VOGU-3710 file (C-alpha; in Angstrom, 3 decimals, decimal comma):
1> mllavlmsit> -29,641/17,960/21,082  -27,588/15,443/22,911  -24,126/16,166/22,518  -22,905/12,885/24,359  -23,276/9,129/23,645  -23,582/7,187/26,979  -23,298/3,563/27,159  -24,893/2,169/30,709  -25,478/-0,889/32,527  -27,992/-1,575/35,577
11> lsagtaradd> -27,746/-4,318/37,556  -30,588/-6,184/39,652  -30,454/-9,443/40,969  -31,970/-10,003/44,043  -28,873/-9,899/46,825  -26,451/-8,828/44,530  -23,662/-6,112/45,880  -20,713/-4,547/44,325  -17,459/-5,551/46,498  -14,569/-4,044/44,394
21> tdpssglnpt> -16,461/-1,566/42,042  -13,645/0,479/40,297  -14,460/4,041/41,183  -12,747/4,847/37,539  -15,485/3,467/35,557  -17,217/6,765/35,991  -15,483/8,708/33,400  -15,701/12,317/33,068  -15,724/14,102/29,875  -12,857/16,700/29,022
31> sdeqqqvaal> -13,593/20,050/28,135  -11,037/20,195/25,250  -12,189/17,919/21,865  -9,159/18,969/20,486  -7,103/17,057/23,017  -9,402/14,675/22,512  -8,634/13,975/18,906  -5,093/14,243/19,770  -4,819/11,774/22,248  -6,586/9,024/20,122
41> radpgfpqde> -4,446/9,563/17,413  -1,346/9,690/19,808  -2,974/6,186/21,818  -0,892/2,900/19,689  -3,703/0,892/21,139  -6,058/2,222/18,965  -6,317/0,637/15,122  -5,358/3,755/13,552  -5,895/2,678/9,449  -9,551/1,638/10,454
51> avkagvvlls> -10,250/4,570/13,258  -9,870/7,432/11,207  -11,239/6,539/7,599  -14,034/7,791/5,627  -13,580/11,303/6,833  -14,316/10,502/10,023  -12,483/11,096/13,268  -13,401/9,224/16,247  -13,357/10,681/19,901  -11,933/8,359/22,394
61> gkadgdapvi> -14,654/6,830/24,873  -12,634/7,612/27,955  -12,247/11,276/27,121  -15,936/12,070/25,952  -17,859/9,925/29,121  -18,482/6,793/27,780  -19,114/4,333/30,510  -18,177/0,662/30,041  -20,653/-1,794/28,747  -20,122/-3,453/31,885
71> prgtrcvndq> -19,412/-2,414/35,470  -15,735/-3,040/36,471  -15,284/-5,215/39,597  -16,602/-8,732/41,454  -20,088/-8,821/41,990  -22,007/-11,525/43,522  -25,413/-12,764/44,564  -26,062/-15,334/47,662  -22,867/-14,998/48,796  -24,689/-14,133/52,605
81> sategsyslc> -26,110/-17,461/52,834  -25,159/-19,674/55,500  -26,843/-22,425/54,375  -24,129/-25,600/53,843  -24,379/-26,643/50,187  -26,027/-23,671/48,783  -24,356/-22,237/45,624  -23,350/-18,640/44,798  -22,866/-16,963/41,340  -20,317/-14,390/40,577
91> mnsgqgtdky> -19,360/-11,824/38,274  -15,999/-10,342/37,458  -15,448/-7,790/34,717  -13,045/-5,226/33,202  -10,299/-6,070/35,145  -8,769/-9,045/33,148  -5,366/-9,070/31,489  -6,133/-11,844/28,749  -5,475/-10,921/25,168  -8,407/-11,335/22,478
101> tpdatlqsts> -8,064/-13,031/18,744  -10,698/-12,844/17,012  -11,472/-15,804/14,421  -11,025/-15,760/11,133  -15,044/-15,240/10,536  -14,201/-11,622/12,105  -11,080/-10,601/10,097  -12,886/-8,635/7,638  -13,272/-5,264/5,789  -16,509/-5,120/7,363
111> araacdrlpi> -17,836/-2,325/9,259  -16,888/-3,953/12,280  -13,553/-4,267/11,507  -12,032/-2,055/13,889  -14,500/-3,145/16,245  -12,978/-6,821/16,184  -9,661/-5,727/16,421  -10,240/-3,191/19,431  -8,105/-4,156/22,584  -10,355/-5,529/25,206
121> nggpykdrfv> -11,046/-3,294/27,905  -9,921/0,108/25,469  -12,820/1,024/23,835  -14,901/2,036/22,693  -14,821/2,667/19,131  -17,102/4,603/17,239  -17,483/6,241/13,631  -20,151/7,629/12,095  -22,151/4,946/11,007  -20,299/2,070/13,604
131> rcentdvafa> -20,246/2,163/17,462  -18,570/-0,831/19,530  -16,863/-1,914/22,706  -15,376/-5,236/23,598  -14,709/-6,024/27,061  -13,788/-9,390/29,502  -16,244/-10,899/31,823  -15,635/-14,008/34,012  -17,869/-16,031/35,965  -17,046/-18,602/39,198
141> vrrkingvwt> -19,824/-20,828/40,620  -18,733/-21,131/44,205  -20,883/-23,856/46,932  -20,436/-23,727/50,552  -18,811/-26,777/51,632  -18,121/-27,487/55,285  -19,028/-23,699/55,704  -16,446/-22,506/53,250  -17,144/-20,763/49,688  -15,320/-23,314/47,103
151> vtgtlkafil> -15,058/-22,485/43,473  -16,666/-25,558/41,494  -16,252/-24,120/38,130  -14,968/-20,805/36,293  -15,958/-19,415/32,710  -14,137/-16,579/31,030  -15,242/-14,729/28,031  -15,256/-11,573/25,635  -18,163/-9,517/24,738  -18,113/-7,728/22,029
161> ryvyaaaasd> -21,044/-5,072/21,539  -22,125/-3,518/18,183  -24,358/-0,925/16,755  -23,590/0,220/13,172  -25,567/0,866/10,148  -27,393/-1,363/8,347  -25,443/-0,907/4,917  -24,625/2,586/3,363  -25,477/6,106/4,492  -29,143/5,919/2,871
171> spqwidevri> -30,197/2,126/4,797  -33,028/4,091/7,538  -31,919/0,843/9,880  -29,544/0,295/12,352  -28,348/-3,357/14,127  -27,721/-4,148/17,603  -25,419/-7,191/17,930  -23,650/-8,716/21,252  -21,240/-11,567/20,622  -20,275/-13,636/23,747
181> ypysitgvdg> -16,622/-15,830/22,988  -15,959/-17,975/25,975  -12,088/-18,769/25,737  -11,688/-20,866/28,909  -13,896/-23,038/31,293  -12,758/-24,995/34,162  -14,256/-27,048/36,875  -17,358/-28,997/37,094  -19,593/-26,371/37,014  -18,014/-24,466/34,187
191> nsifltstpy> -20,264/-25,683/31,693  -23,458/-24,656/33,468  -23,639/-20,911/32,425  -26,119/-19,987/30,412  -27,435/-16,933/28,719  -31,168/-15,590/27,829  -31,576/-12,077/26,221  -34,571/-9,725/24,971  -33,898/-6,797/22,645  -35,755/-3,704/23,023
201> chgfckkvds> -35,423/0,370/22,022  -36,591/3,659/23,284  -37,587/6,587/21,165  -39,323/6,756/17,829  -38,153/3,318/16,706  -39,681/-0,286/15,980  -38,287/-3,814/15,272  -38,057/-4,548/11,651  -36,648/-8,156/11,867  -36,838/-10,908/13,910
211> trstagklvl> -34,236/-11,791/16,636  -31,401/-13,626/15,340  -30,575/-15,235/18,866  -28,298/-18,339/19,632  -28,292/-17,359/23,454  -28,394/-20,148/25,120  -25,585/-22,306/26,925  -22,192/-21,217/26,450  -19,708/-23,142/24,760  -15,995/-22,968/25,158
221> nryttvdtay> -14,559/-21,179/22,129  -17,764/-20,686/20,118  -19,355/-17,320/19,524  -23,003/-17,020/21,293  -24,446/-14,264/19,018  -27,495/-12,194/19,575  -28,612/-9,347/17,014  -31,873/-7,246/15,730  -32,850/-4,665/13,380  -34,602/-1,404/14,015
231> dttkqakgde> -36,123/1,154/12,067  -37,682/4,910/12,925  -41,169/5,653/13,073  -40,351/9,210/12,506  -39,826/8,962/8,251  -41,780/12,028/6,988  -39,526/14,601/5,281  -37,388/16,862/7,408  -38,065/14,450/10,175  -34,999/13,622/12,428
241> swldsawnft> -35,285/11,567/15,354  -32,987/10,135/18,455  -33,090/6,354/19,416  -31,388/4,095/21,740  -31,423/0,309/21,795  -30,528/-1,965/24,628  -30,734/-5,621/25,646  -32,153/-7,282/28,561  -29,197/-10,261/29,559  -29,918/-13,192/32,320
251> wrstaapevy> -26,905/-15,341/33,214  -27,409/-17,978/35,233  -25,664/-21,350/36,233  -28,035/-24,705/36,382  -25,980/-25,038/39,771  -26,872/-22,034/41,306  -30,624/-20,674/41,525  -29,509/-17,388/41,296  -29,102/-14,826/38,657  -27,970/-11,629/37,217
261> tdqlaiaqvr> -30,456/-9,256/35,273  -27,907/-7,005/33,284  -29,135/-4,183/31,004  -26,943/-3,367/28,217  -28,105/-0,098/26,890  -26,127/2,256/23,914  -27,345/5,303/22,962  -27,829/7,678/20,989  -28,780/6,691/17,176  -30,144/9,476/15,168
271> cdnntpgrkr> -31,801/9,044/12,321  -33,162/11,700/9,509  -34,642/12,220/6,467  -33,149/15,668/6,384  -30,279/15,203/4,854  -29,768/17,430/1,423  -29,613/14,916/-1,702  -30,075/12,234/0,493  -32,802/9,414/1,434  -33,682/8,149/5,375
281> gcvtygataq> -30,498/7,182/7,028  -28,917/7,051/10,600  -25,634/7,431/12,516  -24,261/6,847/15,456  -24,782/10,074/17,032  -21,861/11,439/18,949  -19,091/10,670/16,746  -17,540/13,676/14,717  -17,163/13,672/11,167  -14,019/14,909/9,666
291> mkydsssgmp> -13,580/16,781/6,674  -9,879/16,098/5,816  -7,856/17,811/3,253  -5,131/16,335/2,321  -2,616/15,071/-0,738  -5,649/12,777/-1,687  -8,159/15,753/-1,630  -6,239/17,225/-4,700  -6,697/20,952/-3,013  -3,153/22,032/-2,352
301> litkhisaai> -3,480/25,548/-2,171  -6,665/25,849/-0,215  -5,659/23,065/2,357  -2,391/25,011/2,750  -4,666/28,376/3,314  -7,093/26,058/5,524  -4,114/24,983/7,703  -2,739/28,677/8,012  -6,675/30,068/8,604  -6,572/27,022/11,625
311> gsklsaflnr> -3,232/28,143/12,537  -4,490/31,722/13,562  -6,835/30,634/15,564  -9,879/30,221/13,671  -11,689/27,230/15,129  -11,688/23,574/13,447  -14,721/22,692/14,786  -17,607/24,133/12,356  -21,252/23,638/12,635  -23,031/23,550/9,046
321> dtdttardrr> -25,923/25,877/8,000  -28,122/24,743/5,327  -29,809/28,282/4,542  -28,716/29,103/1,303  -29,532/32,713/2,089  -27,247/33,074/5,326  -24,426/31,381/3,202  -24,570/33,583/0,445  -24,500/36,756/2,842  -21,390/35,169/4,315
331> raevcpssir> -19,707/35,003/1,260  -20,561/38,368/0,015  -18,634/39,442/3,526  -15,943/37,849/3,055  -15,210/37,470/-0,700  -17,101/40,588/-2,312  -16,979/41,368/-5,775  -14,892/44,392/-5,344  -12,176/42,182/-4,823  -12,627/40,045/-7,450
341> vsglscdeyp> -9,347/39,522/-9,815  -9,279/37,860/-13,196  -8,283/33,941/-13,316  -8,527/33,805/-9,501  -11,647/32,621/-6,799  -11,966/33,657/-3,412  -11,834/30,473/-1,000  -13,163/31,440/2,242  -12,903/30,121/6,082  -14,525/29,451/7,652
351> fastqqggrn> -17,294/28,153/4,982  -19,710/30,434/3,919  -22,238/27,106/4,621  -21,336/27,365/8,140  -22,586/28,881/11,312  -19,304/30,357/11,995  -18,755/31,953/8,545  -18,983/35,553/7,424  -16,846/38,326/8,577  -18,505/39,060/11,951
361> gvdvrtfpni> -17,728/42,300/12,115  -13,953/41,482/12,011  -10,999/42,505/9,450  -10,654/39,642/6,732  -7,207/38,052/7,624  -4,991/36,610/4,651  -1,567/35,036/4,436  0,565/36,903/1,635  3,311/34,111/1,808  0,597/31,537/0,838
371> cpntpgsttv> -2,239/33,832/-0,900  -0,514/36,713/-2,852  -2,680/38,590/-4,570  -5,043/38,606/-2,032  -6,474/41,949/0,030  -6,691/41,572/3,690  -4,953/42,304/6,819  -1,838/40,037/7,646  -1,764/40,559/11,184  -5,298/39,422/12,326
381> sgstgasrcm> -5,199/36,325/14,590  -8,486/34,970/16,931  -11,274/33,069/16,931  -13,656/35,270/15,386  -13,825/36,354/11,536  -12,699/34,660/8,650  -9,643/34,236/6,244  -9,813/34,535/2,103  -7,050/33,818/-0,271  -7,222/33,816/-4,150
391> vptrqedikg> -7,129/30,470/-6,024  -6,558/29,725/-9,542  -10,024/28,839/-11,455  -10,355/26,294/-14,103  -7,338/26,118/-16,865  -8,949/24,708/-20,101  -9,628/21,398/-19,217  -8,227/21,491/-15,886  -10,129/21,864/-12,697  -9,886/24,441/-10,901
401> eqdiqgtfms> -9,371/23,818/-6,976  -12,626/25,608/-6,177  -14,628/23,399/-8,468  -12,772/19,989/-6,725  -13,694/21,876/-3,253  -17,246/22,146/-4,229  -17,878/18,366/-5,285  -15,460/17,522/-2,087  -17,617/19,308/0,314  -21,077/18,366/-1,137
411> kfyggnrvin> -20,102/14,576/-0,800  -18,769/15,038/2,389  -21,683/16,684/4,094  -24,299/14,079/2,318  -22,006/10,716/2,900  -21,519/11,830/6,893  -25,288/12,781/7,287  -24,361/16,233/8,605  -27,477/18,111/8,696  -28,236/21,683/9,654
421> gdrflvtavp> -26,629/22,277/12,813  -24,605/19,297/12,811  -21,026/19,940/14,295  -18,118/18,549/12,035  -14,008/18,906/12,522  -11,724/20,528/9,846  -8,104/19,513/9,553  -5,783/20,116/6,891  -2,273/18,899/6,091  -0,312/21,056/3,751
431> f> 1,302/18,896/0,661
//
C-alpha cells in the first residue's frame, strides 16, 4: 500500500531546457509525522479553520514529499536559434511574489474553499476528500531582433489544481479540475498564449462524463477551466483500488511555433467498497484522518484518559483492525471481567479496534489522579502496552461516556472511510 502521495510533472518540448531549476523542488519527507502535524498547525500561511475540520488533520506537502505542480525555475524552447526574426517561448514558475485574490465565485463553503484561499506556492493542501495546490506561472514571448532576444509579450497567471470527492463520502466518483487565471498581460504578443488539454487516469479507473473545458486562448482576468469525473472499475464488495488522474497540457503562442507539452499528474486516489456500513466511495489517499477528542465530543473523562495515555508515550497514530474476534481478545486483555466495578465501565487505549490495542505482554497502566478506582500500574510508560480507566456508565436518561464514544468512533471510521489497516491520528484536548 502506498503511503505517500506524489505530484509530478514531465516536460517535453523539443529543445526545452531548465536554466535555473530550483533544487528545492525535490522535497524530501521527514521521519517524524508528529512534527509534520505540529509544523502545519504552527504555519500561519495555512487557513487553520478550514485545514483542520471534519475530523481531518492535514500533513504539510513540504514535509511528506510532494513536489510542486510545475517545476520551479525558467525554461525556454527554441532559445538556441540564431535565425533573425525567430521566436522563443519561455515559462517561469514557482518564483512569483504576486498575491492571489480569488473572485467571489470561489469564496464559498464548498469542499474547495480552503484550496481557494491557499497561498500561492504555499501548498499543497489535502484532507481526506480534497487535495489541491496553487502556483504561479509566467510566459514570455521573445523574438530575435538584430541578433538580440527581445520580449514582445508576457502573460502571468495562477494555476489552481483540485482533486476532490464528487459529493459525500459515499460517492464513488472523484473530480479532477484545473483552473488557470491570467492576471497580467503585456505587449503585442501577450494575448497569443493558448492552452489545449487531454485528461487521463491510471489504474482501475474510467472517465464517467465528457470533459468540461474552456481551454483555448488565455484571457485576462478570466478563468480557463478544465475538469472531468472518474469512477473506479473495481466495484465488487470488498474491493479496494488505488488510482491517479492527470492532464496533458500543451502551451503555445500563435507568434511562436514552439510548444510546451506538460503532464500534470496527481496521485493517489483510493476507492473502496470495503468500508463497514458504507457504500462505494473514494478518498484522497495519503491524508491522515484525525480522531479528535475535545469539548465538542462530549467525553471529558475519556478525553483526559486518552491525553494522559498518549503523554505516557503510547502512540497517537493507530491502525484500524476490523477483525471483531481480535477486537474482543484485546479488550479482554486490558479490561478483563475480574476488574469490573458496578456503575463503571472500562475504557482502554489504544482502542481494541486497532492493531496497537491489547496488553501485548506489558503491565496495563493507569492514572489515579484521573481514573480513581482503576487497577493498574502507575509507573509504566513507553510505546507498548495499554492504558485503562474506569468511567461512569449510563445514569438514567444520561448517556455514559462510552455510549457516546461508541457512536463517535463509528461515525469517524465510516465518515472518513477508515478501512482495515488504515492509519489515523488520535488527538485529545482535555476540558
